[in-house]
C-alpha positions, 0 to 999 in steps of 0.5 A, a space after each residue: 295736334 300733339 295732344 291728339 297724337 298722344 291720346 292715340 298712342 297712349 290707347 294703342 299702347 293700352 291696347 297692347 298694339 304697341 309696345 311702351 319702350 318706343 313711345 317717343 318714337 311712335 309719337 314722332 312718327 304718327 305726328 310727322 305722317 299726319 303732318 304730311 297727310 294734312 299738308 298733302 290732302 290740301 295740296 292735291 285737293 288744290 291741284 284736283 280744282 285747278 286740274 294740275 294733278 299730274 304736274 303736282 305729282 311730278 313737283 312733289 316727287 322732285 321736291 321731295 327726293 331733293 329735299 330729303 338729301 340736301 337739307 338746308 333750311 326747316 321750320 321750327 314748328 308744324 304751324 310754320 312748315 304748314 303755312 310755308 308749304 301752303 304758300 309754296 304750293 299756291 306759288 306754284 299755281 300762281 306761276 302756272 296761271 301766269 306762265 305766259 309771263 314767267 316761264 322765261 324767268 323762272 327758266 333762268 332761276 331753275 338754271 340758277 338753282 340747279 347751278 347752286 344745288 350742284 356747288 352747295 350740295 347738302 347743308 347740315 342744321 340742327 334738326 338733321 344731325 347728319 355725320 360728316 359721312 352722311 353729309 358727304 354721301 347726301 351731297 352726292 345724291 342731292 347733286 346727281 338728282 338735280 342734274 337728272 331732274 334738270 335735264 329732265 326739265 330741258 327735255 320736257 321744254 324740248 318735246 313741247 310738254 304742257 307749261 304746267 309740267 315744266 313750271 311745276 318741275 322747275 319750282 321742284 328745283 327752285 324750292 330746295 335751292 331756296 332752303 339751302 340759301 336760307 340755311 346758308 344765310 342763317 348760318 352765316 349770321 
């Protein structure tokens, strides 16, 4: 993918559509955008097949808003991130298919995840480069989002929304806690 992105950026610069002084930034932005587009396309195509588009949108909002601020573990390559993202979403589908058996254990895991995220806040890593001020700010934002989404999931359960919405939302909180836990273990080594 890197070679393809390089060729696209070179052509855009040669045609004076982009300035060459920000060459590396253009490559980075286009590559990240294409990576996210590929993963999102696969995830939403899968959501269409399993008739869980709205729960997937809800999962994506919860996961991405918390993940953006909590930091934690980040894969070293696009290939690893791609595989991790697909496995993560496949797990959502599996949990939904096993809803009758897993919803209560997932609820317990979600509560543990909420507590862990509130205690931990955000974690810096070498791919993020937050200052102490940024880390403090993102920790507060992470905690606020986590509380809001935790309360929202409880409300969804109380009003009796379909299990798909509840399961996908809980997974949106569980995965960021998992990335924080992995990064904490990695730092401790």
